[in-house]
C-alpha positions in Angstrom: 11.7 -23.3 -26.8 13.1 -21.1 -24.0 10.5 -19.2 -21.9 12.6 -16.2 -22.6 11.9 -16.3 -26.3 10.2 -13.1 -27.5 11.0 -11.2 -24.4 12.5 -7.7 -24.5 15.1 -7.2 -21.8 17.1 -4.1 -21.0 20.5 -5.3 -19.9 22.2 -2.7 -17.7 25.9 -2.6 -16.9 27.3 -0.7 -14.0 31.0 -0.5 -13.3 32.9 -3.7 -12.4 35.3 -6.2 -13.7 32.4 -8.7 -13.9 31.2 -6.7 -17.0 33.1 -9.2 -19.1 30.5 -11.8 -18.1 27.7 -9.5 -19.3 29.0 -9.9 -22.8 28.5 -13.6 -22.5 25.1 -13.1 -20.9 24.1 -10.8 -23.8 25.1 -13.4 -26.3 23.2 -16.1 -24.4 20.0 -14.0 -24.2 20.1 -13.3 -27.9 20.6 -17.0 -28.6 17.5 -17.7 -26.4 15.4 -15.5 -28.6 15.5 -12.3 -26.5 15.6 -8.8 -27.8 18.4 -7.2 -25.8 18.8 -3.5 -25.3 22.0 -2.6 -23.6 22.4 0.4 -21.3 25.8 1.2 -19.8 26.9 3.6 -17.1 30.1 5.7 -17.6 31.9 3.4 -15.1 30.9 0.3 -17.1 32.6 1.8 -20.1 35.9 1.6 -18.3 35.6 -2.2 -18.3 33.7 -3.0 -21.5 33.1 -1.1 -24.8 29.8 -0.2 -26.2 31.0 -1.5 -29.5 31.3 -5.0 -28.1 27.8 -5.0 -26.6 26.4 -3.5 -29.8 27.9 -6.3 -31.9 26.6 -9.0 -29.5 23.1 -7.5 -29.1 22.6 -6.3 -32.6 21.2 -3.0 -31.3 22.8 0.4 -30.6 23.9 0.7 -27.0 22.7 3.6 -24.9 25.2 5.3 -22.6 23.7 8.8 -22.0 20.4 10.3 -21.1 21.1 13.0 -23.7 21.3 10.5 -26.6 20.3 12.4 -29.8 18.5 9.4 -31.2 15.7 10.1 -28.8 13.7 13.0 -30.2 12.1 13.8 -26.9 15.3 13.4 -24.9 13.5 10.9 -22.7 15.5 7.7 -23.2 14.8 6.7 -19.5 11.1 6.7 -20.2 11.2 5.3 -23.7 13.5 2.4 -23.0 11.8 1.3 -19.8 8.3 1.2 -21.3 9.5 -1.2 -24.0 11.0 -3.7 -21.6 9.6 -7.0 -20.1 12.3 -6.6 -17.5 15.4 -4.6 -16.6 18.4 -6.8 -15.6 21.4 -5.0 -14.1 24.5 -7.2 -14.4 26.8 -6.4 -12.9 25.2 -4.4 -10.1 28.0 -2.8 -8.1 27.7 -1.9 -4.5 27.5 1.8 -5.4 24.7 1.2 -8.0 22.7 -0.9 -5.5 23.0 1.9 -3.0 21.8 4.3 -5.6 18.8 2.2 -6.4 17.9 2.0 -2.7 17.9 5.7 -2.3 16.3 6.6 -5.6 19.4 8.1 -7.1 19.0 9.1 -10.7 22.1 10.9 -12.0 22.7 8.9 -15.2 20.6 7.0 -17.7 20.6 3.5 -16.1 19.5 4.6 -12.6 17.0 7.1 -14.2 15.5 4.3 -16.1 15.3 2.0 -13.1 13.5 4.7 -11.2 11.2 5.6 -14.0 10.1 2.1 -14.8 6.5 1.1 -14.2 7.1 -1.1 -11.1 3.9 -3.1 -11.6 4.8 -4.0 -15.2 8.6 -4.0 -15.5 10.4 -6.1 -12.9 13.9 -5.0 -11.9 16.5 -7.9 -11.5 20.0 -7.2 -10.2 23.0 -9.5 -10.2 25.4 -8.1 -7.5 29.2 -8.1 -8.1 31.8 -6.8 -5.7 34.7 -7.6 -3.4 33.9 -10.1 -0.5 34.4 -7.4 2.1 32.1 -5.0 0.3 29.5 -7.8 0.0 29.6 -8.7 3.6 29.6 -5.1 4.9 26.5 -4.4 7.0 25.6 -1.5 4.8 25.5 -3.7 1.7 23.5 -6.4 3.5 21.0 -3.8 4.7 20.6 -2.5 1.2 20.0 -6.0 -0.1 17.3 -6.6 2.5 15.6 -3.3 1.7 15.8 -3.7 -2.1 14.1 -7.0 -1.8 11.4 -5.4 0.4 10.9 -2.8 -2.3 10.2 -5.5 -4.8 13.6 -5.7 -6.5 14.7 -9.3 -7.4 18.2 -9.6 -6.1 20.0 -12.7 -7.4 22.5 -14.7 -5.4 26.2 -14.1 -5.6 28.9 -16.6 -6.5 31.8 -17.7 -4.3 35.4 -18.1 -5.3 38.5 -16.3 -6.6 38.0 -12.5 -7.1 39.9 -10.1 -9.4 41.4 -8.4 -6.4 43.2 -11.7 -5.5 40.9 -12.5 -2.5 38.5 -15.4 -2.3 35.0 -15.4 -1.0 31.4 -14.4 -1.7 30.6 -11.5 -4.0 31.4 -12.7 -7.5 28.7 -12.1 -10.0 27.0 -15.4 -11.1 28.1 -16.9 -14.3 26.2 -16.1 -17.4 24.5 -19.5 -17.7 23.4 -19.2 -14.0 21.8 -15.8 -14.6 20.2 -17.1 -17.7 18.8 -20.1 -15.7 17.5 -17.7 -13.0 15.8 -15.6 -15.7 14.2 -18.7 -17.2 12.9 -19.6 -13.7 11.6 -16.0 -13.2 9.5 -16.0 -16.4 8.3 -19.6 -16.2 4.7 -20.2 -15.1 4.8 -21.5 -11.5 2.4 -24.4 -12.1 4.1 -26.4 -9.3 4.4 -23.6 -6.8 4.4 -25.0 -3.3 4.8 -28.6 -4.4 7.5 -30.9 -3.3 8.9 -32.9 -6.2 11.1 -36.0 -5.9 12.8 -37.2 -9.1 15.0 -40.3 -9.7 17.4 -40.3 -12.6 20.2 -42.3 -14.3 21.1 -46.0 -14.0 21.9 -48.0 -10.9 25.1 -50.0 -10.5 25.1 -53.4 -9.0 28.6 -54.6 -7.9 30.0 -58.0 -8.8 33.3 -57.2 -7.0 35.0 -53.9 -6.1 35.9 -53.1 -9.7 33.1 -54.7 -11.8 29.4 -54.4 -11.9 26.2 -54.5 -13.8 24.6 -51.3 -15.1 22.8 -50.0 -18.2 23.2 -47.2 -20.8 20.9 -44.7 -19.2 22.6 -41.2 -19.2 20.2 -39.6 -16.8 19.5 -36.7 -19.2 15.7 -37.1 -19.2 15.5 -37.2 -15.4 17.8 -34.2 -15.0 15.6 -32.3 -17.5 12.5 -33.2 -15.5 14.1 -32.0 -12.3 15.1 -28.7 -14.0 11.6 -28.2 -15.5 10.0 -28.9 -12.1 12.2 -26.3 -10.5 11.4 -23.8 -13.2 7.8 -24.5 -12.6 8.2 -23.4 -8.9 8.6 -26.9 -7.3 10.9 -27.7 -4.4 12.9 -30.3 -6.2 15.1 -33.1 -4.9 17.0 -35.2 -7.4 18.2 -38.7 -6.5 20.8 -39.6 -9.1 22.5 -42.8 -10.0 26.1 -42.8 -11.2 26.1 -40.1 -13.9 28.4 -37.1 -14.6 25.7 -34.5 -15.4 25.7 -31.1 -13.8 23.1 -30.6 -11.1 20.3 -28.3 -12.4 20.4 -24.9 -10.7 18.2 -24.7 -7.6 17.8 -28.5 -7.3 18.9 -30.5 -4.3 20.9 -33.6 -5.5 21.6 -36.8 -3.7 23.9 -39.4 -5.3 23.4 -43.1 -5.0 24.8 -46.3 -6.6 22.6 -49.4 -6.3 18.9 -50.0 -6.5 18.8 -50.7 -2.7 20.6 -47.4 -2.1 18.1 -45.6 -4.3 15.1 -47.1 -2.6 16.4 -46.2 0.8 17.1 -42.6 -0.2 13.7 -42.3 -1.9 12.0 -43.4 1.2 14.0 -40.9 3.3 13.2 -37.9 1.0 9.7 -38.9 -0.2 7.1 -36.2 0.5 3.7 -37.1 1.8 2.2 -34.6 -0.6 3.6 -33.6 -4.0 5.0 -35.5 -7.0 7.3 -38.5 -7.4 8.7 -39.0 -10.9 10.7 -42.2 -11.3 12.8 -41.7 -14.5 15.7 -43.8 -13.2 16.6 -47.0 -15.1 16.8 -49.2 -12.1 18.4 -52.6 -12.5 15.9 -55.4 -12.2 18.5 -57.8 -10.8 21.7 -57.8 -8.8 24.4 -60.4 -8.1 23.3 -62.6 -5.2 26.8 -62.2 -3.7 29.3 -59.4 -4.3 32.9 -60.4 -3.8 35.0 -58.3 -1.3 38.0 -58.5 -3.5 38.5 -58.4 -7.3 37.8 -61.8 -8.8 41.0 -63.0 -10.5 41.5 -65.3 -13.4 43.4 -68.5 -12.3 44.5 -69.6 -15.7 42.2 -72.6 -15.8 39.9 -71.2 -18.4 36.9 -71.5 -16.2 34.6 -68.5 -15.7 33.0 -67.6 -12.4 29.3 -68.5 -12.0 27.0 -65.6 -11.1 23.6 -66.0 -9.6 21.1 -63.1 -9.4 18.4 -62.0 -7.1 15.6 -59.5 -7.9 16.0 -55.9 -6.9 13.3 -54.0 -5.1 10.7 -52.3 -7.3 11.1 -48.7 -6.3 8.1 -47.3 -8.3 5.7 -50.0 -7.2 6.8 -49.8 -3.6 6.2 -46.0 -3.5 2.9 -46.2 -5.5 1.5 -48.9 -3.3 2.5 -47.1 -0.1 0.9 -43.9 -1.4 -2.3 -45.7 -2.2 -2.4 -47.5 1.2 -1.8 -44.2 3.1 -4.4 -42.4 0.9 -2.1 -39.4 0.7 -1.7 -36.8 -1.9 1.4 -38.1 -3.6 1.1 -38.2 -7.4 3.4 -41.0 -8.9 4.7 -41.0 -12.4 6.7 -43.9 -13.8 8.9 -44.3 -16.9 9.3 -47.3 -19.2 12.1 -47.7 -21.7 11.1 -50.4 -24.1 12.8 -52.0 -27.1 9.5 -52.9 -28.8 5.7 -52.8 -28.4 5.9 -49.6 -26.5 2.2 -49.0 -26.0 1.4 -52.5 -24.9 4.3 -52.8 -22.5 3.8 -49.3 -21.0 0.1 -49.9 -20.5 0.7 -53.2 -18.8 3.4 -51.6 -16.6 1.1 -48.8 -15.5 -1.6 -51.2 -14.4 0.9 -53.5 -12.7 2.6 -50.8 -10.7 -0.7 -48.9 -10.0 0.5 -45.5 -11.1 -1.9 -42.9 -12.6 0.7 -41.9 -15.3 3.3 -44.0 -17.1 5.7 -42.3 -19.6 7.1 -44.6 -22.3 9.9 -44.2 -24.7 11.8 -46.5 -27.1 15.3 -47.4 -25.9 18.2 -47.9 -26.0 18.6 -45.8 -29.1 17.6 -42.7 -27.2 20.0 -43.3 -24.2 22.5 -40.5 -24.1 20.8 -38.5 -26.8 19.6 -34.9 -26.3 16.2 -35.6 -27.9 13.4 -38.1 -27.7 9.7 -38.7 -28.1 7.4 -39.7 -25.2 4.2 -41.6 -24.9 1.9 -40.6 -21.9 -0.2 -43.5 -20.8 -3.0 -43.2 -18.3 -6.3 -44.9 -17.6 -8.0 -43.2 -20.5 -5.5 -44.2 -23.2 -2.3 -42.7 -24.6 -1.1 -39.4 -25.9 2.2 -38.8 -27.7 4.5 -35.9 -27.1 6.4 -34.9 -30.3 10.0 -35.7 -31.0 12.0 -32.8 -29.7 14.7 -32.0 -27.1 14.5 -33.7 -23.7 14.5 -30.3 -22.1 11.4 -29.3 -24.1 9.8 -32.7 -23.4 10.4 -32.2 -19.7 8.6 -28.9 -19.7 5.6 -30.4 -21.5 5.5 -33.3 -19.1 5.6 -31.0 -16.1 2.8 -29.0 -17.6 0.8 -32.2 -18.1 1.4 -33.3 -14.5 0.4 -29.9 -13.1 -2.9 -30.1 -15.1 -3.6 -33.5 -13.6 -3.0 -32.2 -10.1 -5.8 -29.7 -10.8 -6.2 -25.9 -10.8 -2.9 -25.2 -12.5 -2.4 -22.5 -14.9 -1.3 -23.5 -18.4 
C-alpha cells in the first residue's frame, strides 16, 4: 500500500504548458488512494480545463475565491484546513515569486498564504524556460522559499516547449509521485548509509557466451527504493538487468561476481546497512576465451572447468565482525526446497544477523513474493504480496533491529 493512501492533497496549478503533466499526476495520486482537490489559477485555465481535472479527481475544481459553493466565501481557509499537503505543479516563475513575497490576489496564492504552516506543508514543482530558471532572481527565490520551509522539488532537464533545451522542465508525474512518497514516508533510516546488491552476475565463457541465472533484480531494486523512502543514503550495485534506477538512489553497474565484490568493497560504509539481495554465481569458468569458441565440425564439445567465486556476503560479514564496526549485514537465500533449513544453515555459515529466504526460481521476474526472515531467535514469515510492499516491511524490520527507530 502506498504511503500516500488516505492522504488529502490540494493539487494547485499555476500557468504553464507543463499543466498537461498535472493531469497525469492527478490520476496517479487518485490511483494511489489520495483524495485530490484541484485548485487552478486563471492562467492555468489557459492550458488545461477544469472539466478535465474534475473528471480525473472526481471532485469539483476550484478556480475562484468567490466560489458560491462556499457559504462563508472563505475557500482559501476551508480548503487549506482539510489538506495534508498543498502541491503546486506546475509552479511558474511568477507564482514562486508571488509565494516568496506573500502575494495573495487569487485563490491558490491566498490558500498557500493562509495554510497552517506547522500542519500543512507546501510542496512546489517548478516549471519554466531554462533562462528563467537560471536567472539569479529565480535562484534567489528558490533559496529563500526553502529557507521559509517550502519544499521545492528538483527540475528536469531536456527539450522544452519553446524549442530550447536545458534545466527547468517540470518533473514527470511519476517522479513527483515518488518524491511525495518519500516526503510522507517515516524516516526510519535517516542518516544511515545503505548498500544494496541486486540482480544476477554474468560469468563469461567467451566474448559472446556466459553463465548467469534468472534473477530479475526486482526485489533488490525494491529494497533500494524502500531504503531511500525511509531516508537512507542508498547505493545500489546492480548486475546485468534492465530495470530503471529508483529515484534518489546512486547506481553502479557490474557484471561478474569479482566485479561486484570489488565494487562492494569500494562503496561499503563502515556504519550502516548492507543488504545482499544479488543472486551471485557460485562458480565461474576457470578460463574465459578471448575469442568466440567456434564449432569445428568434429562433433566434439569444449570442456569447461570451473572455479569457485568469492562469497561476497560472507566476506563482508566476516570483515564487519573482525572490525567490530556498526555495519548491519542482511543476506538473501533463494532456495528450491527446504527453505527454512537451508536459510537457517546459510545464516549461521555466513555469520549474518538476518537472512531473508524465498522460494525460487518460480518468483524470479515476478512482481510479488513471500519472504521468510530468519535470525538467531527463529523465523518470521512476511505475507505474500508485492515485492515493493515486502521491501518496505523488510526495511521497517531492519530499522527496528538497529534500535530506536519509529514504526
